[in-house]
All heavy atoms as a GROMACS GRO file, in nm:
protein
  584
    1MET      N    1   0.083  -0.118   0.000
    1MET     CA    2   0.000   0.000   0.000
    1MET      C    3   0.088   0.125   0.000
    1MET      O    4   0.197   0.124   0.053
    1MET     CB    5  -0.091   0.002   0.122
    1MET     CG    6  -0.196  -0.108   0.125
    1MET     SD    7  -0.310  -0.090  -0.013
    1MET     CE    8  -0.332  -0.258  -0.058
    2CYS      N    9   0.036   0.230  -0.056
    2CYS     CA   10   0.108   0.357  -0.064
    2CYS      C   11   0.131   0.411   0.077
    2CYS      O   12   0.039   0.418   0.157
    2CYS     CB   13   0.030   0.456  -0.149
    2CYS     SG   14   0.108   0.617  -0.165
    3ASP      N   15   0.254   0.450   0.107
    3ASP     CA   16   0.290   0.501   0.240
    3ASP      C   17   0.257   0.649   0.258
    3ASP      O   18   0.259   0.700   0.369
    3ASP     CB   19   0.439   0.483   0.266
    3ASP     CG   20   0.477   0.337   0.284
    3ASP    OD1   21   0.388   0.257   0.319
    3ASP    OD2   22   0.595   0.303   0.264
    4ALA      N   23   0.224   0.720   0.152
    4ALA     CA   24   0.202   0.865   0.160
    4ALA      C   25   0.063   0.897   0.213
    4ALA      O   26  -0.036   0.844   0.166
    4ALA     CB   27   0.221   0.929   0.024
    5GLU      N   28   0.057   0.981   0.311
    5GLU     CA   29  -0.067   1.037   0.364
    5GLU      C   30  -0.172   0.934   0.404
    5GLU      O   31  -0.289   0.965   0.413
    5GLU     CB   32  -0.128   1.133   0.262
    5GLU     CG   33  -0.036   1.247   0.223
    5GLU     CD   34  -0.097   1.338   0.119
    5GLU    OE1   35  -0.220   1.354   0.118
    5GLU    OE2   36  -0.022   1.392   0.040
    6GLY      N   37  -0.133   0.810   0.425
    6GLY     CA   38  -0.226   0.709   0.471
    6GLY      C   39  -0.327   0.663   0.368
    6GLY      O   40  -0.426   0.600   0.402
    7PHE      N   41  -0.306   0.694   0.241
    7PHE     CA   42  -0.398   0.650   0.138
    7PHE      C   43  -0.392   0.499   0.121
    7PHE      O   44  -0.286   0.439   0.132
    7PHE     CB   45  -0.364   0.714   0.002
    7PHE     CG   46  -0.407   0.857  -0.008
    7PHE    CD1   47  -0.324   0.958   0.034
    7PHE    CD2   48  -0.530   0.890  -0.062
    7PHE    CE1   49  -0.362   1.090   0.024
    7PHE    CE2   50  -0.570   1.021  -0.073
    7PHE     CZ   51  -0.486   1.122  -0.030
    8VAL      N   52  -0.504   0.437   0.094
    8VAL     CA   53  -0.508   0.295   0.067
    8VAL      C   54  -0.512   0.277  -0.085
    8VAL      O   55  -0.618   0.272  -0.147
    8VAL     CB   56  -0.630   0.227   0.134
    8VAL    CG1   57  -0.630   0.079   0.104
    8VAL    CG2   58  -0.628   0.252   0.283
    9THR      N   59  -0.395   0.278  -0.144
    9THR     CA   60  -0.377   0.264  -0.288
    9THR      C   61  -0.263   0.166  -0.309
    9THR      O   62  -0.164   0.172  -0.237
    9THR     CB   63  -0.338   0.400  -0.351
    9THR    OG1   64  -0.437   0.496  -0.316
    9THR    CG2   65  -0.328   0.391  -0.501
   10PRO      N   66  -0.274   0.077  -0.407
   10PRO     CA   67  -0.164  -0.016  -0.430
   10PRO      C   68  -0.034   0.059  -0.461
   10PRO      O   69  -0.033   0.152  -0.542
   10PRO     CB   70  -0.210  -0.097  -0.551
   10PRO     CG   71  -0.358  -0.084  -0.552
   10PRO     CD   72  -0.387   0.051  -0.496
   11ALA      N   73   0.072   0.021  -0.394
   11ALA     CA   74   0.203   0.081  -0.420
   11ALA      C   75   0.261   0.017  -0.545
   11ALA      O   76   0.253  -0.104  -0.564
   11ALA     CB   77   0.294   0.058  -0.302
   12THR      N   78   0.316   0.099  -0.630
   12THR     CA   79   0.375   0.050  -0.755
   12THR      C   80   0.520   0.091  -0.771
   12THR      O   81   0.587   0.046  -0.863
   12THR     CB   82   0.294   0.102  -0.876
   12THR    OG1   83   0.289   0.245  -0.868
   12THR    CG2   84   0.154   0.046  -0.877
   13VAL      N   85   0.570   0.179  -0.682
   13VAL     CA   86   0.704   0.233  -0.695
   13VAL      C   87   0.775   0.227  -0.559
   13VAL      O   88   0.715   0.256  -0.456
   13VAL     CB   89   0.699   0.381  -0.741
   13VAL    CG1   90   0.837   0.441  -0.750
   13VAL    CG2   91   0.626   0.394  -0.872
   14VAL      N   92   0.901   0.188  -0.562
   14VAL     CA   93   0.985   0.197  -0.442
   14VAL      C   94   1.065   0.326  -0.455
   14VAL      O   95   1.147   0.340  -0.546
   14VAL     CB   96   1.079   0.075  -0.429
   14VAL    CG1   97   1.170   0.091  -0.307
   14VAL    CG2   98   0.998  -0.053  -0.418
   15ASN      N   99   1.039   0.421  -0.367
   15ASN     CA  100   1.104   0.552  -0.371
   15ASN      C  101   1.211   0.559  -0.263
   15ASN      O  102   1.194   0.508  -0.153
   15ASN     CB  103   0.998   0.660  -0.347
   15ASN     CG  104   1.058   0.798  -0.349
   15ASN    OD1  105   1.112   0.841  -0.449
   15ASN    ND2  106   1.049   0.868  -0.237
   16HIS      N  107   1.323   0.625  -0.294
   16HIS     CA  108   1.426   0.650  -0.194
   16HIS      C  109   1.393   0.779  -0.122
   16HIS      O  110   1.377   0.883  -0.185
   16HIS     CB  111   1.564   0.658  -0.261
   16HIS     CG  112   1.614   0.526  -0.307
   16HIS    ND1  113   1.584   0.477  -0.431
   16HIS    CD2  114   1.688   0.432  -0.243
   16HIS    CE1  115   1.641   0.357  -0.445
   16HIS    NE2  116   1.704   0.328  -0.331
   17LYS      N  117   1.382   0.772   0.011
   17LYS     CA  118   1.350   0.890   0.091
   17LYS      C  119   1.454   1.000   0.071
   17LYS      O  120   1.421   1.116   0.055
   17LYS     CB  121   1.340   0.854   0.239
   17LYS     CG  122   1.226   0.758   0.269
   17LYS     CD  123   1.229   0.714   0.414
   17LYS     CE  124   1.125   0.608   0.441
   17LYS     NZ  125   1.133   0.557   0.579
   18VAL      N  126   1.581   0.962   0.077
   18VAL     CA  127   1.690   1.051   0.038
   18VAL      C  128   1.741   0.994  -0.095
   18VAL      O  129   1.795   0.883  -0.099
   18VAL     CB  130   1.805   1.053   0.142
   18VAL    CG1  131   1.919   1.140   0.095
   18VAL    CG2  132   1.752   1.097   0.278
   19PRO      N  133   1.720   1.066  -0.204
   19PRO     CA  134   1.754   1.013  -0.336
   19PRO      C  135   1.900   0.969  -0.345
   19PRO      O  136   1.989   1.030  -0.283
   19PRO     CB  137   1.727   1.129  -0.431
   19PRO     CG  138   1.632   1.218  -0.359
   19PRO     CD  139   1.666   1.203  -0.214
   20LEU      N  140   1.925   0.867  -0.423
   20LEU     CA  141   2.061   0.820  -0.444
   20LEU      C  142   2.146   0.933  -0.502
   20LEU      O  143   2.263   0.948  -0.468
   20LEU     CB  144   2.062   0.700  -0.539
   20LEU     CG  145   1.986   0.575  -0.490
   20LEU    CD1  146   1.986   0.467  -0.597
   20LEU    CD2  147   2.044   0.524  -0.360
   21ALA      N  148   2.085   1.015  -0.588
   21ALA     CA  149   2.157   1.128  -0.648
   21ALA      C  150   2.198   1.233  -0.545
   21ALA      O  151   2.287   1.314  -0.571
   21ALA     CB  152   2.070   1.193  -0.755
   22HIS      N  153   2.133   1.231  -0.428
   22HIS     CA  154   2.166   1.324  -0.320
   22HIS      C  155   2.245   1.256  -0.210
   22HIS      O  156   2.251   1.305  -0.097
   22HIS     CB  157   2.040   1.387  -0.262
   22HIS     CG  158   1.969   1.478  -0.356
   22HIS    ND1  159   1.840   1.519  -0.336
   22HIS    CD2  160   2.008   1.536  -0.472
   22HIS    CE1  161   1.803   1.598  -0.434
   22HIS    NE2  162   1.903   1.610  -0.518
   23GLY      N  163   2.303   1.140  -0.239
   23GLY     CA  164   2.386   1.070  -0.142
   23GLY      C  165   2.313   0.972  -0.053
   23GLY      O  166   2.370   0.920   0.042
   24GLY      N  167   2.187   0.944  -0.082
   24GLY     CA  168   2.110   0.849  -0.003
   24GLY      C  169   2.160   0.706  -0.022
   24GLY      O  170   2.215   0.671  -0.127
   25ALA      N  171   2.139   0.625   0.079
   25ALA     CA  172   2.182   0.485   0.074
   25ALA      C  173   2.077   0.399   0.004
   25ALA      O  174   1.957   0.428   0.010
   25ALA     CB  175   2.205   0.434   0.215
   26ASP      N  176   2.123   0.294  -0.059
   26ASP     CA  177   2.032   0.199  -0.124
   26ASP      C  178   2.001   0.087  -0.025
   26ASP      O  179   2.040  -0.027  -0.041
   26ASP     CB  180   2.094   0.144  -0.252
   26ASP     CG  181   1.992   0.076  -0.342
   26ASP    OD1  182   1.871   0.092  -0.317
   26ASP    OD2  183   2.033   0.007  -0.437
   27THR      N  184   1.929   0.125   0.083
   27THR     CA  185   1.894   0.031   0.190
   27THR      C  186   1.743   0.034   0.212
   27THR      O  187   1.674   0.128   0.170
   27THR     CB  188   1.964   0.069   0.322
   27THR    OG1  189   1.919   0.200   0.361
   27THR    CG2  190   2.116   0.068   0.307
   28ASP      N  191   1.694  -0.068   0.279
   28ASP     CA  192   1.550  -0.074   0.309
   28ASP      C  193   1.504   0.044   0.394
   28ASP      O  194   1.393   0.094   0.377
   28ASP     CB  195   1.515  -0.204   0.382
   28ASP     CG  196   1.522  -0.326   0.291
   28ASP    OD1  197   1.518  -0.308   0.167
   28ASP    OD2  198   1.529  -0.438   0.344
   29GLU      N  199   1.588   0.090   0.485
   29GLU     CA  200   1.552   0.200   0.574
   29GLU      C  201   1.533   0.332   0.496
   29GLU      O  202   1.467   0.424   0.544
   29GLU     CB  203   1.657   0.221   0.683
   29GLU     CG  204   1.666   0.106   0.781
   29GLU     CD  205   1.743  -0.014   0.726
   29GLU    OE1  206   1.828   0.003   0.635
   29GLU    OE2  207   1.716  -0.125   0.773
   30ASN      N  208   1.593   0.341   0.379
   30ASN     CA  209   1.586   0.464   0.299
   30ASN      C  210   1.484   0.451   0.186
   30ASN      O  211   1.486   0.529   0.092
   30ASN     CB  212   1.725   0.498   0.241
   30ASN     CG  213   1.726   0.635   0.177
   30ASN    OD1  214   1.666   0.728   0.226
   30ASN    ND2  215   1.794   0.645   0.064
   31THR      N  216   1.394   0.356   0.196
   31THR     CA  217   1.293   0.340   0.091
   31THR      C  218   1.153   0.346   0.148
   31THR      O  219   1.132   0.322   0.267
   31THR     CB  220   1.311   0.206   0.015
   31THR    OG1  221   1.294   0.099   0.106
   31THR    CG2  222   1.446   0.199  -0.053
   32GLU      N  223   1.060   0.382   0.062
   32GLU     CA  224   0.919   0.381   0.097
   32GLU      C  225   0.841   0.338  -0.027
   32GLU      O  226   0.882   0.363  -0.140
   32GLU     CB  227   0.873   0.517   0.146
   32GLU     CG  228   0.892   0.628   0.045
   32GLU     CD  229   0.862   0.765   0.101
   32GLU    OE1  230   0.805   0.776   0.210
   32GLU    OE2  231   0.896   0.863   0.033
   33ASN      N  232   0.730   0.272  -0.005
   33ASN     CA  233   0.646   0.227  -0.115
   33ASN      C  234   0.538   0.330  -0.144
   33ASN      O  235   0.466   0.370  -0.054
   33ASN     CB  236   0.581   0.093  -0.079
   33ASN     CG  237   0.684  -0.014  -0.054
   33ASN    OD1  238   0.780  -0.025  -0.126
   33ASN    ND2  239   0.664  -0.090   0.052
   34LEU      N  240   0.531   0.373  -0.271
   34LEU     CA  241   0.436   0.476  -0.309
   34LEU      C  242   0.359   0.435  -0.434
   34LEU      O  243   0.406   0.354  -0.513
   34LEU     CB  244   0.509   0.608  -0.339
   34LEU     CG  245   0.591   0.670  -0.227
   34LEU    CD1  246   0.666   0.790  -0.278
   34LEU    CD2  247   0.503   0.707  -0.110
   35CYS      N  248   0.243   0.496  -0.451
   35CYS     CA  249   0.169   0.480  -0.577
   35CYS      C  250   0.233   0.574  -0.679
   35CYS      O  251   0.314   0.661  -0.645
   35CYS     CB  252   0.021   0.512  -0.558
   35CYS     SG  253  -0.013   0.683  -0.512
   36ASP      N  254   0.199   0.557  -0.806
   36ASP     CA  255   0.257   0.640  -0.912
   36ASP      C  256   0.235   0.789  -0.885
   36ASP      O  257   0.325   0.870  -0.902
   36ASP     CB  258   0.198   0.604  -1.049
   36ASP     CG  259   0.247   0.469  -1.100
   36ASP    OD1  260   0.358   0.428  -1.062
   36ASP    OD2  261   0.173   0.406  -1.177
   37ARG      N  262   0.114   0.825  -0.845
   37ARG     CA  263   0.080   0.966  -0.823
   37ARG      C  264   0.169   1.028  -0.716
   37ARG      O  265   0.225   1.136  -0.734
   37ARG     CB  266  -0.067   0.977  -0.781
   37ARG     CG  267  -0.110   1.117  -0.749
   37ARG     CD  268  -0.262   1.120  -0.715
   37ARG     NE  269  -0.298   1.249  -0.664
   37ARG     CZ  270  -0.304   1.282  -0.536
   37ARG    NH1  271  -0.279   1.191  -0.444
   37ARG    NH2  272  -0.337   1.402  -0.497
   38HIS      N  273   0.185   0.961  -0.604
   38HIS     CA  274   0.266   1.016  -0.496
   38HIS      C  275   0.415   1.013  -0.530
   38HIS      O  276   0.491   1.098  -0.485
   38HIS     CB  277   0.237   0.945  -0.364
   38HIS     CG  278   0.110   0.991  -0.302
   38HIS    ND1  279   0.000   0.910  -0.294
   38HIS    CD2  280   0.075   1.110  -0.248
   38HIS    CE1  281  -0.098   0.978  -0.237
   38HIS    NE2  282  -0.055   1.099  -0.209
   39ASP      N  283   0.459   0.916  -0.609
   39ASP     CA  284   0.599   0.913  -0.651
   39ASP      C  285   0.633   1.038  -0.733
   39ASP      O  286   0.738   1.099  -0.712
   39ASP     CB  287   0.629   0.787  -0.732
   39ASP     CG  288   0.773   0.784  -0.777
   39ASP    OD1  289   0.863   0.792  -0.689
   39ASP    OD2  290   0.797   0.773  -0.899
   40VAL      N  291   0.544   1.078  -0.822
   40VAL     CA  292   0.567   1.198  -0.902
   40VAL      C  293   0.577   1.321  -0.812
   40VAL      O  294   0.665   1.406  -0.827
   40VAL     CB  295   0.456   1.216  -1.008
   40VAL    CG1  296   0.463   1.351  -1.074
   40VAL    CG2  297   0.464   1.105  -1.112
   41ILE      N  298   0.486   1.331  -0.716
   41ILE     CA  299   0.484   1.445  -0.624
   41ILE      C  300   0.610   1.448  -0.538
   41ILE      O  301   0.677   1.552  -0.527
   41ILE     CB  302   0.358   1.442  -0.536
   41ILE    CG1  303   0.233   1.463  -0.622
   41ILE    CG2  304   0.366   1.545  -0.424
   41ILE    CD1  305   0.103   1.435  -0.551
   42VAL      N  306   0.645   1.336  -0.477
   42VAL     CA  307   0.761   1.330  -0.387
   42VAL      C  308   0.890   1.355  -0.464
   42VAL      O  309   0.977   1.431  -0.419
   42VAL     CB  310   0.765   1.194  -0.313
   42VAL    CG1  311   0.897   1.174  -0.241
   42VAL    CG2  312   0.649   1.184  -0.215
   43THR      N  313   0.903   1.297  -0.581
   43THR     CA  314   1.024   1.315  -0.661
   43THR      C  315   1.041   1.462  -0.702
   43THR      O  316   1.150   1.517  -0.695
   43THR     CB  317   1.023   1.224  -0.785
   43THR    OG1  318   1.015   1.088  -0.741
   43THR    CG2  319   1.149   1.242  -0.869
   44ALA      N  320   0.931   1.526  -0.740
   44ALA     CA  321   0.937   1.669  -0.776
   44ALA      C  322   0.984   1.751  -0.656
   44ALA      O  323   1.069   1.840  -0.669
   44ALA     CB  324   0.801   1.717  -0.824
   45GLN      N  325   0.932   1.722  -0.537
   45GLN     CA  326   0.972   1.795  -0.417
   45GLN      C  327   1.119   1.769  -0.383
   45GLN      O  328   1.192   1.860  -0.344
   45GLN     CB  329   0.883   1.755  -0.300
   45GLN     CG  330   0.741   1.802  -0.315
   45GLN     CD  331   0.646   1.742  -0.211
   45GLN    OE1  332   0.678   1.644  -0.145
   45GLN    NE2  333   0.528   1.800  -0.200
   46GLN      N  334   1.164   1.645  -0.397
   46GLN     CA  335   1.301   1.610  -0.362
   46GLN      C  336   1.402   1.683  -0.450
   46GLN      O  337   1.511   1.714  -0.406
   46GLN     CB  338   1.323   1.459  -0.376
   46GLN     CG  339   1.255   1.376  -0.270
   46GLN     CD  340   1.264   1.227  -0.299
   46GLN    OE1  341   1.269   1.184  -0.414
   46GLN    NE2  342   1.264   1.148  -0.193
   47PHE      N  343   1.364   1.708  -0.575
   47PHE     CA  344   1.458   1.769  -0.668
   47PHE      C  345   1.426   1.916  -0.695
   47PHE      O  346   1.477   1.976  -0.789
   47PHE     CB  347   1.462   1.688  -0.798
   47PHE     CG  348   1.533   1.558  -0.781
   47PHE    CD1  349   1.464   1.443  -0.748
   47PHE    CD2  350   1.671   1.550  -0.794
   47PHE    CE1  351   1.530   1.322  -0.729
   47PHE    CE2  352   1.738   1.430  -0.775
   47PHE     CZ  353   1.668   1.315  -0.743
   48GLY      N  354   1.343   1.977  -0.609
   48GLY     CA  355   1.316   2.119  -0.618
   48GLY      C  356   1.236   2.162  -0.739
   48GLY      O  357   1.250   2.273  -0.787
   49LYS      N  358   1.153   2.076  -0.789
   49LYS     CA  359   1.070   2.107  -0.906
   49LYS      C  360   0.927   2.133  -0.860
   49LYS      O  361   0.885   2.092  -0.753
   49LYS     CB  362   1.069   1.990  -1.005
   49LYS     CG  363   1.205   1.943  -1.048
   49LYS     CD  364   1.273   2.046  -1.134
   49LYS     CE  365   1.409   1.991  -1.180
   49LYS     NZ  366   1.487   2.087  -1.248
   50ALA      N  367   0.853   2.198  -0.945
   50ALA     CA  368   0.711   2.221  -0.917
   50ALA      C  369   0.636   2.090  -0.934
   50ALA      O  370   0.666   2.011  -1.023
   50ALA     CB  371   0.655   2.327  -1.011
   51VAL      N  372   0.539   2.069  -0.849
   51VAL     CA  373   0.455   1.950  -0.860
   51VAL      C  374   0.366   1.968  -0.982
   51VAL      O  375   0.306   2.074  -1.001
   51VAL     CB  376   0.370   1.932  -0.732
   51VAL    CG1  377   0.276   1.814  -0.746
   51VAL    CG2  378   0.462   1.911  -0.613
   52PRO      N  379   0.357   1.867  -1.069
   52PRO     CA  380   0.275   1.880  -1.188
   52PRO      C  381   0.129   1.906  -1.155
   52PRO      O  382   0.077   1.857  -1.056
   52PRO     CB  383   0.290   1.745  -1.258
   52PRO     CG  384   0.401   1.675  -1.193
   52PRO     CD  385   0.421   1.737  -1.058
   53VAL      N  386   0.064   1.983  -1.241
   53VAL     CA  387  -0.080   2.007  -1.227
   53VAL      C  388  -0.150   1.877  -1.259
   53VAL      O  389  -0.121   1.812  -1.358
   53VAL     CB  390  -0.126   2.118  -1.324
   53VAL    CG1  391  -0.277   2.133  -1.322
   53VAL    CG2  392  -0.059   2.249  -1.290
   54GLU      N  393  -0.241   1.838  -1.173
   54GLU     CA  394  -0.312   1.713  -1.195
   54GLU      C  395  -0.428   1.736  -1.289
   54GLU      O  396  -0.518   1.812  -1.260
   54GLU     CB  397  -0.362   1.657  -1.062
   54GLU     CG  398  -0.248   1.613  -0.973
   54GLU     CD  399  -0.297   1.537  -0.853
   54GLU    OE1  400  -0.407   1.479  -0.860
   54GLU    OE2  401  -0.226   1.536  -0.754
   55GLY      N  402  -0.421   1.672  -1.402
   55GLY     CA  403  -0.526   1.686  -1.502
   55GLY      C  404  -0.647   1.600  -1.467
   55GLY      O  405  -0.634   1.493  -1.412
   56LYS      N  406  -0.760   1.651  -1.498
   56LYS     CA  407  -0.882   1.574  -1.476
   56LYS      C  408  -0.957   1.560  -1.608
   56LYS      O  409  -1.077   1.545  -1.611
   56LYS     CB  410  -0.968   1.644  -1.371
   56LYS     CG  411  -0.901   1.647  -1.234
   56LYS     CD  412  -0.988   1.716  -1.133
   56LYS     CE  413  -0.928   1.715  -0.997
   56LYS     NZ  414  -0.810   1.797  -0.982
   57GLY      N  415  -0.884   1.571  -1.717
   57GLY     CA  416  -0.946   1.555  -1.847
   57GLY      C  417  -0.954   1.685  -1.924
   57GLY      O  418  -0.909   1.790  -1.879
   58ILE      N  419  -1.010   1.673  -2.042
   58ILE     CA  420  -1.027   1.790  -2.127
   58ILE      C  421  -1.171   1.794  -2.176
   58ILE      O  422  -1.240   1.694  -2.183
   58ILE     CB  423  -0.932   1.788  -2.248
   58ILE    CG1  424  -0.952   1.660  -2.331
   58ILE    CG2  425  -0.788   1.801  -2.204
   58ILE    CD1  426  -0.879   1.658  -2.460
   59SER      N  427  -1.214   1.914  -2.210
   59SER     CA  428  -1.350   1.931  -2.262
   59SER      C  429  -1.351   1.899  -2.412
   59SER      O  430  -1.247   1.873  -2.472
   59SER     CB  431  -1.398   2.074  -2.237
   59SER     OG  432  -1.316   2.164  -2.310
   60ARG      N  433  -1.467   1.904  -2.472
   60ARG     CA  434  -1.478   1.874  -2.615
   60ARG      C  435  -1.398   1.971  -2.702
   60ARG      O  436  -1.356   1.935  -2.810
   60ARG     CB  437  -1.624   1.876  -2.657
   60ARG     CG  438  -1.700   1.758  -2.603
   60ARG     CD  439  -1.841   1.755  -2.655
   60ARG     NE  440  -1.910   1.643  -2.593
   60ARG     CZ  441  -2.008   1.578  -2.650
   60ARG    NH1  442  -2.051   1.615  -2.769
   60ARG    NH2  443  -2.064   1.477  -2.590
   61ASP      N  444  -1.379   2.093  -2.653
   61ASP     CA  445  -1.302   2.190  -2.731
   61ASP      C  446  -1.152   2.182  -2.704
   61ASP      O  447  -1.075   2.260  -2.756
   61ASP     CB  448  -1.354   2.333  -2.709
   61ASP     CG  449  -1.335   2.380  -2.566
   61ASP    OD1  450  -1.287   2.303  -2.481
   61ASP    OD2  451  -1.370   2.496  -2.540
   62GLY      N  452  -1.110   2.086  -2.622
   62GLY     CA  453  -0.968   2.064  -2.597
   62GLY      C  454  -0.910   2.140  -2.480
   62GLY      O  455  -0.792   2.130  -2.451
   63ARG      N  456  -0.992   2.215  -2.408
   63ARG     CA  457  -0.944   2.290  -2.292
   63ARG      C  458  -0.943   2.199  -2.169
   63ARG      O  459  -1.032   2.117  -2.152
   63ARG     CB  460  -1.033   2.412  -2.266
   63ARG     CG  461  -1.023   2.516  -2.377
   63ARG     CD  462  -1.091   2.644  -2.342
   63ARG     NE  463  -1.043   2.703  -2.218
   63ARG     CZ  464  -0.937   2.784  -2.208
   63ARG    NH1  465  -0.866   2.812  -2.313
   63ARG    NH2  466  -0.903   2.834  -2.091
   64PRO      N  467  -0.844   2.215  -2.081
   64PRO     CA  468  -0.839   2.135  -1.959
   64PRO      C  469  -0.957   2.167  -1.868
   64PRO      O  470  -0.997   2.282  -1.855
   64PRO     CB  471  -0.707   2.175  -1.894
   64PRO     CG  472  -0.664   2.299  -1.961
   64PRO     CD  473  -0.732   2.308  -2.093
   65THR      N  474  -1.013   2.064  -1.806
   65THR     CA  475  -1.129   2.082  -1.719
   65THR      C  476  -1.091   2.098  -1.573
   65THR      O  477  -1.174   2.136  -1.492
   65THR     CB  478  -1.226   1.963  -1.732
   65THR    OG1  479  -1.156   1.844  -1.698
   65THR    CG2  480  -1.284   1.953  -1.872
   66SER      N  481  -0.968   2.073  -1.538
   66SER     CA  482  -0.923   2.083  -1.400
   66SER      C  483  -0.923   2.228  -1.355
   66SER      O  484  -0.866   2.316  -1.420
   66SER     CB  485  -0.782   2.025  -1.387
   66SER     OG  486  -0.733   2.044  -1.257
   67ALA      N  487  -0.986   2.256  -1.241
   67ALA     CA  488  -0.992   2.393  -1.189
   67ALA      C  489  -0.855   2.446  -1.152
   67ALA      O  490  -0.832   2.567  -1.155
   67ALA     CB  491  -1.085   2.397  -1.068
   68ASP      N  492  -0.760   2.357  -1.117
   68ASP     CA  493  -0.628   2.405  -1.078
   68ASP      C  494  -0.531   2.416  -1.195
   68ASP      O  495  -0.416   2.452  -1.177
   68ASP     CB  496  -0.570   2.317  -0.967
   68ASP     CG  497  -0.549   2.172  -1.010
   68ASP    OD1  498  -0.601   2.132  -1.115
   68ASP    OD2  499  -0.482   2.100  -0.935
   69HIS      N  500  -0.577   2.391  -1.318
   69HIS     CA  501  -0.491   2.407  -1.435
   69HIS      C  502  -0.467   2.557  -1.457
   69HIS      O  503  -0.558   2.638  -1.440
   69HIS     CB  504  -0.557   2.345  -1.558
   69HIS     CG  505  -0.464   2.336  -1.675
   69HIS    ND1  506  -0.435   2.444  -1.755
   69HIS    CD2  507  -0.391   2.232  -1.722
   69HIS    CE1  508  -0.349   2.407  -1.848
   69HIS    NE2  509  -0.321   2.279  -1.830
   70PRO      N  510  -0.344   2.597  -1.494
   70PRO     CA  511  -0.315   2.739  -1.511
   70PRO      C  512  -0.411   2.812  -1.606
   70PRO      O  513  -0.439   2.930  -1.586
   70PRO     CB  514  -0.172   2.739  -1.569
   70PRO     CG  515  -0.113   2.612  -1.520
   70PRO     CD  516  -0.226   2.514  -1.515
   71TRP      N  517  -0.460   2.747  -1.706
   71TRP     CA  518  -0.554   2.813  -1.799
   71TRP      C  519  -0.686   2.849  -1.732
   71TRP      O  520  -0.756   2.937  -1.779
   71TRP     CB  521  -0.583   2.723  -1.918
   71TRP     CG  522  -0.471   2.706  -2.013
   71TRP    CD1  523  -0.344   2.758  -2.003
   71TRP    CD2  524  -0.472   2.631  -2.132
   71TRP    NE1  525  -0.266   2.719  -2.109
   71TRP    CE2  526  -0.343   2.640  -2.191
   71TRP    CE3  527  -0.568   2.555  -2.196
   71TRP    CZ2  528  -0.312   2.577  -2.310
   71TRP    CZ3  529  -0.535   2.493  -2.315
   71TRP    CH2  530  -0.408   2.504  -2.371
   72ASN      N  531  -0.720   2.779  -1.624
   72ASN     CA  532  -0.849   2.801  -1.559
   72ASN      C  533  -0.839   2.882  -1.430
   72ASN      O  534  -0.940   2.906  -1.366
   72ASN     CB  535  -0.915   2.667  -1.530
   72ASN     CG  536  -0.948   2.592  -1.656
   72ASN    OD1  537  -0.974   2.651  -1.759
   72ASN    ND2  538  -0.942   2.460  -1.650
   73ARG      N  539  -0.723   2.925  -1.395
   73ARG     CA  540  -0.706   3.004  -1.274
   73ARG      C  541  -0.746   3.148  -1.301
   73ARG      O  542  -0.732   3.199  -1.411
   73ARG     CB  543  -0.562   3.000  -1.227
   73ARG     CG  544  -0.521   2.863  -1.178
   73ARG     CD  545  -0.381   2.863  -1.125
   73ARG     NE  546  -0.341   2.728  -1.093
   73ARG     CZ  547  -0.216   2.684  -1.099
   73ARG    NH1  548  -0.119   2.765  -1.134
   73ARG    NH2  549  -0.187   2.560  -1.070
   74THR      N  550  -0.795   3.215  -1.198
   74THR     CA  551  -0.833   3.355  -1.210
   74THR      C  552  -0.707   3.440  -1.225
   74THR      O  553  -0.612   3.426  -1.149
   74THR     CB  554  -0.910   3.401  -1.084
   74THR    OG1  555  -1.022   3.315  -1.066
   74THR    CG2  556  -0.957   3.543  -1.099
   75ARG      N  557  -0.709   3.525  -1.325
   75ARG     CA  558  -0.594   3.610  -1.349
   75ARG      C  559  -0.595   3.728  -1.253
   75ARG      O  560  -0.699   3.786  -1.225
   75ARG     CB  561  -0.594   3.662  -1.492
   75ARG     CG  562  -0.569   3.553  -1.591
   75ARG     CD  563  -0.557   3.611  -1.728
   75ARG     NE  564  -0.529   3.504  -1.821
   75ARG     CZ  565  -0.527   3.519  -1.950
   75ARG    NH1  566  -0.552   3.634  -2.004
   75ARG    NH2  567  -0.500   3.415  -2.028
   76ARG      N  568  -0.478   3.764  -1.208
   76ARG     CA  569  -0.463   3.880  -1.121
   76ARG      C  570  -0.389   3.988  -1.198
   76ARG      O  571  -0.288   3.964  -1.260
   76ARG     CB  572  -0.383   3.844  -0.996
   76ARG     CG  573  -0.454   3.745  -0.911
   76ARG     CD  574  -0.372   3.713  -0.788
   76ARG     NE  575  -0.441   3.610  -0.712
   76ARG     CZ  576  -0.382   3.532  -0.624
   76ARG    NH1  577  -0.254   3.545  -0.601
   76ARG    NH2  578  -0.450   3.441  -0.560
   77CYS      N  579  -0.442   4.108  -1.193
   77CYS     CA  580  -0.380   4.220  -1.268
   77CYS      C  581  -0.276   4.288  -1.185
   77CYS      O  582  -0.270   4.290  -1.072
   77CYS     CB  583  -0.485   4.320  -1.310
   77CYS     SG  584  -0.602   4.245  -1.424
   0.00000   0.00000   0.00000
């Protein structure tokens, strides 16, 4: 099961808590089991990247339907 936030989702990825690229050890103590979604989020955070916007599909005209997509956010002047 995914170890992130207590979600009950099948784990599909073994993630290194401290990435190997950052000097982490390749040991059981330095790993956690995550689902694909949480692996993307955790990896982005570990490497200082923005977490990807989660898509929830597109409308018939091709526009993203997710309220948190940049195209659908309220613009500030």
